Short mmCIF file of the C-alpha atoms (twelve columns), coordinates in Angstrom:
data_MODEL
# 
_entry.id   MODEL 
# 
loop_
_atom_site.group_PDB 
_atom_site.id 
_atom_site.type_symbol 
_atom_site.label_atom_id 
_atom_site.label_alt_id 
_atom_site.label_comp_id 
_atom_site.label_asym_id 
_atom_site.label_seq_id 
_atom_site.Cartn_x 
_atom_site.Cartn_y 
_atom_site.Cartn_z 
_atom_site.pdbx_PDB_model_num 
ATOM 1   C CA . UNK A 1   -27.973 97.630 -47.442 1 
ATOM 2   C CA . UNK A 2   -24.489 98.582 -46.263 1 
ATOM 3   C CA . UNK A 3   -21.278 96.807 -47.301 1 
ATOM 4   C CA . UNK A 4   -21.007 95.439 -43.765 1 
ATOM 5   C CA . UNK A 5   -24.522 93.977 -43.963 1 
ATOM 6   C CA . UNK A 6   -23.775 92.419 -47.340 1 
ATOM 7   C CA . UNK A 7   -20.582 90.804 -46.035 1 
ATOM 8   C CA . UNK A 8   -22.395 89.477 -42.959 1 
ATOM 9   C CA . UNK A 9   -25.138 87.994 -45.164 1 
ATOM 10  C CA . UNK A 10  -22.596 86.345 -47.450 1 
ATOM 11  C CA . UNK A 11  -21.062 84.463 -44.538 1 
ATOM 12  C CA . UNK A 12  -24.254 82.413 -44.189 1 
ATOM 13  C CA . UNK A 13  -24.366 81.191 -47.800 1 
ATOM 14  C CA . UNK A 14  -24.106 77.398 -48.216 1 
ATOM 15  C CA . UNK A 15  -20.834 76.069 -49.572 1 
ATOM 16  C CA . UNK A 16  -21.681 74.695 -53.056 1 
ATOM 17  C CA . UNK A 17  -18.850 72.155 -52.786 1 
ATOM 18  C CA . UNK A 18  -20.494 70.520 -49.773 1 
ATOM 19  C CA . UNK A 19  -24.190 71.304 -50.178 1 
ATOM 20  C CA . UNK A 20  -25.422 70.985 -53.755 1 
ATOM 21  C CA . UNK A 21  -28.987 71.655 -54.833 1 
ATOM 22  C CA . UNK A 22  -29.675 67.919 -54.526 1 
ATOM 23  C CA . UNK A 23  -29.487 68.240 -50.737 1 
ATOM 24  C CA . UNK A 24  -31.736 71.239 -50.064 1 
ATOM 25  C CA . UNK A 25  -35.427 72.159 -50.423 1 
ATOM 26  C CA . UNK A 26  -36.161 73.949 -53.665 1 
ATOM 27  C CA . UNK A 27  -37.092 77.162 -51.856 1 
ATOM 28  C CA . UNK A 28  -33.588 77.303 -50.374 1 
ATOM 29  C CA . UNK A 29  -31.896 76.336 -53.645 1 
ATOM 30  C CA . UNK A 30  -33.554 79.314 -55.353 1 
ATOM 31  C CA . UNK A 31  -32.945 81.774 -52.524 1 
ATOM 32  C CA . UNK A 32  -32.127 85.317 -53.634 1 
ATOM 33  C CA . UNK A 33  -31.235 88.149 -51.270 1 
ATOM 34  C CA . UNK A 34  -31.767 91.881 -51.882 1 
ATOM 35  C CA . UNK A 35  -28.694 94.115 -51.997 1 
ATOM 36  C CA . UNK A 36  -30.380 97.369 -52.872 1 
ATOM 37  C CA . UNK A 37  -32.750 98.699 -55.507 1 
ATOM 38  C CA . UNK A 38  -32.728 96.235 -58.407 1 
ATOM 39  C CA . UNK A 39  -29.729 94.373 -56.954 1 
ATOM 40  C CA . UNK A 40  -29.780 90.790 -55.656 1 
ATOM 41  C CA . UNK A 41  -27.367 87.995 -54.792 1 
ATOM 42  C CA . UNK A 42  -27.699 84.206 -54.995 1 
ATOM 43  C CA . UNK A 43  -25.447 81.206 -54.476 1 
ATOM 44  C CA . UNK A 44  -25.223 79.261 -57.743 1 
ATOM 45  C CA . UNK A 45  -23.721 75.821 -58.209 1 
ATOM 46  C CA . UNK A 46  -23.217 75.849 -61.980 1 
ATOM 47  C CA . UNK A 47  -26.464 74.095 -62.965 1 
ATOM 48  C CA . UNK A 48  -28.414 76.175 -65.452 1 
ATOM 49  C CA . UNK A 49  -31.771 75.522 -63.803 1 
ATOM 50  C CA . UNK A 50  -30.596 77.151 -60.583 1 
ATOM 51  C CA . UNK A 51  -29.441 80.225 -62.506 1 
ATOM 52  C CA . UNK A 52  -32.779 80.452 -64.338 1 
ATOM 53  C CA . UNK A 53  -34.784 79.929 -61.173 1 
ATOM 54  C CA . UNK A 54  -32.906 82.504 -59.117 1 
ATOM 55  C CA . UNK A 55  -32.968 85.088 -61.908 1 
ATOM 56  C CA . UNK A 56  -36.698 84.620 -62.519 1 
ATOM 57  C CA . UNK A 57  -37.394 84.858 -58.792 1 
ATOM 58  C CA . UNK A 58  -35.379 88.078 -58.534 1 
ATOM 59  C CA . UNK A 59  -37.368 89.575 -61.423 1 
ATOM 60  C CA . UNK A 60  -40.666 88.560 -59.827 1 
ATOM 61  C CA . UNK A 61  -39.672 90.171 -56.535 1 
ATOM 62  C CA . UNK A 62  -39.509 93.523 -58.335 1 
ATOM 63  C CA . UNK A 63  -42.960 93.040 -59.873 1 
ATOM 64  C CA . UNK A 64  -45.392 92.161 -57.053 1 
ATOM 65  C CA . UNK A 65  -49.064 91.632 -57.837 1 
ATOM 66  C CA . UNK A 66  -48.468 90.437 -61.399 1 
ATOM 67  C CA . UNK A 67  -48.186 86.978 -62.929 1 
ATOM 68  C CA . UNK A 68  -45.152 85.922 -64.977 1 
ATOM 69  C CA . UNK A 69  -46.151 84.912 -68.498 1 
ATOM 70  C CA . UNK A 70  -42.876 84.670 -70.452 1 
ATOM 71  C CA . UNK A 71  -39.171 84.106 -69.863 1 
ATOM 72  C CA . UNK A 72  -36.470 84.280 -72.520 1 
ATOM 73  C CA . UNK A 73  -32.918 83.458 -71.442 1 
ATOM 74  C CA . UNK A 74  -29.467 83.292 -73.018 1 
ATOM 75  C CA . UNK A 75  -26.451 81.710 -71.324 1 
ATOM 76  C CA . UNK A 76  -23.252 83.500 -72.347 1 
ATOM 77  C CA . UNK A 77  -20.564 81.962 -70.122 1 
ATOM 78  C CA . UNK A 78  -20.311 79.809 -66.953 1 
ATOM 79  C CA . UNK A 79  -21.482 81.407 -63.714 1 
ATOM 80  C CA . UNK A 80  -19.226 81.717 -60.691 1 
ATOM 81  C CA . UNK A 81  -19.706 79.089 -57.969 1 
ATOM 82  C CA . UNK A 82  -17.075 80.081 -55.401 1 
ATOM 83  C CA . UNK A 83  -19.293 82.737 -53.798 1 
ATOM 84  C CA . UNK A 84  -22.573 84.641 -54.182 1 
ATOM 85  C CA . UNK A 85  -23.413 85.818 -57.715 1 
ATOM 86  C CA . UNK A 86  -24.696 89.317 -58.478 1 
ATOM 87  C CA . UNK A 87  -28.044 89.851 -60.226 1 
ATOM 88  C CA . UNK A 88  -29.135 93.210 -61.613 1 
ATOM 89  C CA . UNK A 89  -32.827 93.689 -62.469 1 
ATOM 90  C CA . UNK A 90  -33.761 96.522 -64.844 1 
ATOM 91  C CA . UNK A 91  -37.296 97.858 -65.297 1 
ATOM 92  C CA . UNK A 92  -37.886 97.761 -69.052 1 
ATOM 93  C CA . UNK A 93  -41.606 98.510 -69.006 1 
ATOM 94  C CA . UNK A 94  -44.227 99.210 -66.342 1 
ATOM 95  C CA . UNK A 95  -47.597 99.403 -68.087 1 
ATOM 96  C CA . UNK A 96  -51.156 99.018 -66.824 1 
ATOM 97  C CA . UNK A 97  -51.508 95.490 -68.221 1 
ATOM 98  C CA . UNK A 98  -47.947 94.346 -68.902 1 
ATOM 99  C CA . UNK A 99  -44.554 94.780 -67.272 1 
ATOM 100 C CA . UNK A 100 -41.116 93.612 -68.380 1 
ATOM 101 C CA . UNK A 101 -37.848 93.065 -66.556 1 
ATOM 102 C CA . UNK A 102 -34.319 92.471 -67.817 1 
ATOM 103 C CA . UNK A 103 -32.100 90.415 -65.498 1 
ATOM 104 C CA . UNK A 104 -28.312 90.464 -65.821 1 
ATOM 105 C CA . UNK A 105 -26.385 87.682 -64.103 1 
ATOM 106 C CA . UNK A 106 -22.695 88.397 -63.652 1 
ATOM 107 C CA . UNK A 107 -19.628 86.201 -63.361 1 
ATOM 108 C CA . UNK A 108 -17.309 88.661 -61.689 1 
ATOM 109 C CA . UNK A 109 -17.537 91.745 -63.912 1 
ATOM 110 C CA . UNK A 110 -18.568 89.771 -67.012 1 
ATOM 111 C CA . UNK A 111 -22.119 89.021 -68.092 1 
ATOM 112 C CA . UNK A 112 -22.879 85.305 -67.719 1 
ATOM 113 C CA . UNK A 113 -26.615 85.119 -68.384 1 
ATOM 114 C CA . UNK A 114 -29.359 87.460 -69.537 1 
ATOM 115 C CA . UNK A 115 -33.124 87.037 -69.061 1 
ATOM 116 C CA . UNK A 116 -36.160 88.977 -70.221 1 
ATOM 117 C CA . UNK A 117 -39.187 88.271 -68.050 1 
ATOM 118 C CA . UNK A 118 -42.685 89.435 -68.940 1 
ATOM 119 C CA . UNK A 119 -45.481 89.915 -66.399 1 
ATOM 120 C CA . UNK A 120 -49.184 90.577 -66.750 1 
ATOM 121 C CA . UNK A 121 -52.031 91.710 -64.523 1 
ATOM 122 C CA . UNK A 122 -55.412 90.026 -64.245 1 
ATOM 123 C CA . UNK A 123 -58.165 91.702 -66.244 1 
ATOM 124 C CA . UNK A 124 -61.775 91.055 -67.185 1 
ATOM 125 C CA . UNK A 125 -62.457 89.469 -70.539 1 
ATOM 126 C CA . UNK A 126 -63.101 86.168 -72.289 1 
ATOM 127 C CA . UNK A 127 -60.714 83.302 -71.690 1 
ATOM 128 C CA . UNK A 128 -60.323 79.768 -73.015 1 
ATOM 129 C CA . UNK A 129 -57.766 77.039 -72.632 1 
ATOM 130 C CA . UNK A 130 -58.269 73.505 -73.866 1 
ATOM 131 C CA . UNK A 131 -57.101 70.677 -71.613 1 
ATOM 132 C CA . UNK A 132 -54.388 68.776 -73.444 1 
ATOM 133 C CA . UNK A 133 -53.519 65.766 -71.297 1 
ATOM 134 C CA . UNK A 134 -53.611 62.403 -73.131 1 
ATOM 135 C CA . UNK A 135 -56.233 59.983 -71.869 1 
ATOM 136 C CA . UNK A 136 -53.612 57.303 -71.214 1 
ATOM 137 C CA . UNK A 137 -51.712 59.340 -68.598 1 
ATOM 138 C CA . UNK A 138 -52.005 57.480 -65.253 1 
ATOM 139 C CA . UNK A 139 -52.642 59.326 -62.001 1 
ATOM 140 C CA . UNK A 140 -49.457 59.918 -59.970 1 
ATOM 141 C CA . UNK A 141 -50.639 57.862 -56.986 1 
ATOM 142 C CA . UNK A 142 -50.872 54.789 -59.238 1 
ATOM 143 C CA . UNK A 143 -47.163 55.017 -60.126 1 
ATOM 144 C CA . UNK A 144 -44.202 53.873 -58.060 1 
ATOM 145 C CA . UNK A 145 -42.274 56.464 -56.054 1 
ATOM 146 C CA . UNK A 146 -38.928 57.766 -57.221 1 
ATOM 147 C CA . UNK A 147 -37.300 56.097 -54.196 1 
ATOM 148 C CA . UNK A 148 -38.643 52.717 -55.389 1 
ATOM 149 C CA . UNK A 149 -37.394 53.431 -58.907 1 
ATOM 150 C CA . UNK A 150 -33.910 54.280 -57.612 1 
ATOM 151 C CA . UNK A 151 -33.704 51.031 -55.673 1 
ATOM 152 C CA . UNK A 152 -34.937 48.967 -58.618 1 
ATOM 153 C CA . UNK A 153 -32.485 50.627 -61.019 1 
ATOM 154 C CA . UNK A 154 -29.564 50.347 -58.532 1 
ATOM 155 C CA . UNK A 155 -28.832 54.074 -58.679 1 
ATOM 156 C CA . UNK A 156 -27.402 54.242 -55.172 1 
ATOM 157 C CA . UNK A 157 -28.887 56.244 -52.317 1 
ATOM 158 C CA . UNK A 158 -32.567 57.058 -52.673 1 
ATOM 159 C CA . UNK A 159 -33.391 60.687 -53.542 1 
ATOM 160 C CA . UNK A 160 -35.169 61.601 -50.306 1 
ATOM 161 C CA . UNK A 161 -33.213 64.880 -50.073 1 
ATOM 162 C CA . UNK A 162 -33.684 65.983 -53.690 1 
ATOM 163 C CA . UNK A 163 -35.738 69.156 -54.139 1 
ATOM 164 C CA . UNK A 164 -38.195 67.494 -56.551 1 
ATOM 165 C CA . UNK A 165 -40.243 64.316 -56.231 1 
ATOM 166 C CA . UNK A 166 -40.834 62.389 -59.464 1 
ATOM 167 C CA . UNK A 167 -43.263 59.678 -60.546 1 
ATOM 168 C CA . UNK A 168 -42.105 58.526 -63.971 1 
ATOM 169 C CA . UNK A 169 -44.408 57.177 -66.656 1 
ATOM 170 C CA . UNK A 170 -42.715 54.199 -68.250 1 
ATOM 171 C CA . UNK A 171 -38.924 54.163 -68.458 1 
ATOM 172 C CA . UNK A 172 -38.248 57.475 -70.213 1 
ATOM 173 C CA . UNK A 173 -34.451 57.206 -69.973 1 
ATOM 174 C CA . UNK A 174 -34.212 53.994 -72.020 1 
ATOM 175 C CA . UNK A 175 -32.816 54.383 -75.578 1 
ATOM 176 C CA . UNK A 176 -35.337 55.713 -78.100 1 
ATOM 177 C CA . UNK A 177 -33.663 54.676 -81.355 1 
ATOM 178 C CA . UNK A 178 -36.775 53.025 -82.807 1 
ATOM 179 C CA . UNK A 179 -39.062 55.973 -82.083 1 
ATOM 180 C CA . UNK A 180 -39.587 58.927 -84.436 1 
ATOM 181 C CA . UNK A 181 -39.157 61.217 -81.445 1 
ATOM 182 C CA . UNK A 182 -38.085 60.923 -77.836 1 
ATOM 183 C CA . UNK A 183 -40.850 61.323 -75.263 1 
ATOM 184 C CA . UNK A 184 -40.097 61.867 -71.579 1 
ATOM 185 C CA . UNK A 185 -43.109 61.898 -69.270 1 
ATOM 186 C CA . UNK A 186 -43.710 61.998 -65.557 1 
ATOM 187 C CA . UNK A 187 -45.387 63.726 -62.645 1 
ATOM 188 C CA . UNK A 188 -43.330 66.131 -60.556 1 
ATOM 189 C CA . UNK A 189 -43.777 68.296 -57.471 1 
ATOM 190 C CA . UNK A 190 -41.515 69.972 -54.901 1 
ATOM 191 C CA . UNK A 191 -40.544 67.458 -52.216 1 
ATOM 192 C CA . UNK A 192 -40.834 70.206 -49.610 1 
ATOM 193 C CA . UNK A 193 -43.373 73.038 -49.644 1 
ATOM 194 C CA . UNK A 194 -42.268 76.203 -51.433 1 
ATOM 195 C CA . UNK A 195 -42.224 79.493 -49.499 1 
ATOM 196 C CA . UNK A 196 -45.543 81.330 -49.392 1 
ATOM 197 C CA . UNK A 197 -44.272 83.828 -51.939 1 
ATOM 198 C CA . UNK A 198 -45.458 84.074 -55.578 1 
ATOM 199 C CA . UNK A 199 -41.923 84.866 -56.770 1 
ATOM 200 C CA . UNK A 200 -40.707 81.507 -55.432 1 
ATOM 201 C CA . UNK A 201 -43.233 79.716 -57.659 1 
ATOM 202 C CA . UNK A 202 -42.049 81.685 -60.691 1 
ATOM 203 C CA . UNK A 203 -38.507 80.593 -59.896 1 
ATOM 204 C CA . UNK A 204 -39.580 76.961 -59.471 1 
ATOM 205 C CA . UNK A 205 -41.119 76.817 -62.959 1 
ATOM 206 C CA . UNK A 206 -38.005 78.404 -64.467 1 
ATOM 207 C CA . UNK A 207 -35.849 75.842 -62.617 1 
ATOM 208 C CA . UNK A 208 -37.999 73.006 -63.967 1 
ATOM 209 C CA . UNK A 209 -37.580 74.296 -67.521 1 
ATOM 210 C CA . UNK A 210 -33.948 73.149 -67.426 1 
ATOM 211 C CA . UNK A 211 -34.139 70.187 -65.045 1 
ATOM 212 C CA . UNK A 212 -33.862 66.862 -66.987 1 
ATOM 213 C CA . UNK A 213 -34.217 68.754 -70.277 1 
ATOM 214 C CA . UNK A 214 -31.258 66.824 -71.696 1 
ATOM 215 C CA . UNK A 215 -32.803 63.366 -71.250 1 
ATOM 216 C CA . UNK A 216 -34.820 63.209 -74.520 1 
ATOM 217 C CA . UNK A 217 -31.606 64.045 -76.393 1 
ATOM 218 C CA . UNK A 218 -29.548 61.568 -74.374 1 
ATOM 219 C CA . UNK A 219 -32.059 58.816 -75.240 1 
ATOM 220 C CA . UNK A 220 -31.505 59.463 -78.941 1 
ATOM 221 C CA . UNK A 221 -27.709 59.677 -79.010 1 
ATOM 222 C CA . UNK A 222 -26.972 57.062 -76.363 1 
ATOM 223 C CA . UNK A 223 -26.709 59.407 -73.409 1 
ATOM 224 C CA . UNK A 224 -25.479 60.311 -70.608 1 
ATOM 225 C CA . UNK A 225 -23.302 62.699 -72.553 1 
ATOM 226 C CA . UNK A 226 -21.357 65.898 -72.368 1 
ATOM 227 C CA . UNK A 227 -22.558 66.393 -75.929 1 
ATOM 228 C CA . UNK A 228 -21.817 65.744 -79.586 1 
ATOM 229 C CA . UNK A 229 -20.961 68.447 -82.212 1 
ATOM 230 C CA . UNK A 230 -24.079 70.384 -82.853 1 
ATOM 231 C CA . UNK A 231 -27.277 71.706 -81.401 1 
ATOM 232 C CA . UNK A 232 -30.442 70.130 -80.131 1 
ATOM 233 C CA . UNK A 233 -33.916 71.495 -79.432 1 
ATOM 234 C CA . UNK A 234 -36.284 70.182 -76.769 1 
ATOM 235 C CA . UNK A 235 -39.906 71.101 -76.134 1 
ATOM 236 C CA . UNK A 236 -41.753 70.500 -72.866 1 
ATOM 237 C CA . UNK A 237 -45.179 71.227 -71.426 1 
ATOM 238 C CA . UNK A 238 -46.293 71.342 -67.805 1 
ATOM 239 C CA . UNK A 239 -49.896 70.459 -66.931 1 
ATOM 240 C CA . UNK A 240 -52.121 70.231 -63.884 1 
ATOM 241 C CA . UNK A 241 -53.859 66.963 -63.010 1 
ATOM 242 C CA . UNK A 242 -56.948 68.161 -64.886 1 
ATOM 243 C CA . UNK A 243 -54.902 68.765 -68.027 1 
ATOM 244 C CA . UNK A 244 -54.730 72.561 -67.855 1 
ATOM 245 C CA . UNK A 245 -51.558 73.905 -69.444 1 
ATOM 246 C CA . UNK A 246 -49.383 75.684 -66.869 1 
ATOM 247 C CA . UNK A 247 -46.280 76.378 -68.967 1 
ATOM 248 C CA . UNK A 248 -44.646 75.510 -72.264 1 
ATOM 249 C CA . UNK A 249 -40.872 75.409 -72.526 1 
ATOM 250 C CA . UNK A 250 -38.427 75.307 -75.446 1 
ATOM 251 C CA . UNK A 251 -34.685 74.995 -75.007 1 
ATOM 252 C CA . UNK A 252 -31.835 74.973 -77.501 1 
ATOM 253 C CA . UNK A 253 -28.696 73.305 -76.221 1 
ATOM 254 C CA . UNK A 254 -25.189 73.155 -77.636 1 
ATOM 255 C CA . UNK A 255 -23.728 69.653 -77.943 1 
ATOM 256 C CA . UNK A 256 -19.948 69.293 -77.899 1 
ATOM 257 C CA . UNK A 257 -17.852 66.203 -77.318 1 
ATOM 258 C CA . UNK A 258 -16.457 66.203 -73.762 1 
# 
């Protein structure tokens, strides 16, 4: 892609100051555009989930025909939001069964985020996965919509333009001081259909790994918060309706007083 083509493509990027990820379908939020071999660009708005989703999608675009099975990410500094961000995807391994990619996300000339993404190919052999969905989990259609929840909680405009639709189980954002842990449960799906592209689904799961990940911590320390002087660890699992495990997620976050 020539410099002129890159500049022409950049002119069509949404302005993050006017059009945040709350106002666009998830497929558009996680849009990445090729700039050459192993090079991509994406418009980031500063939210970590968007960075993860775009980086994972870029990696998956370089590894067609394989399924993503692991993502490890480290945030090093804030990403740029004033224009498209550069992503560089390196081929670390290209084996018969496994492949690995390293994704570098830049803020100007400095490294802002680094991901290692592992992929695997389908193969014959035994398989087993135990369904692990508690019996007391209600079906999503029996729960009130997120729009109803917003109105009842007086949160302002209903979230009809948000990229994700939620059906919460209980009131997971209430304080959890009396509990030994802090459990946050709900059903979630994209509000608008994702592109018919496997890489977009990889990006969506990576995006979800960060979305609302702070809420269990906020429940414990009296949240919403910018943070409090230490670190916190959250663990999440994503399941199908039948209970099959789709993904497990662990995130360490730094807490500092704002």
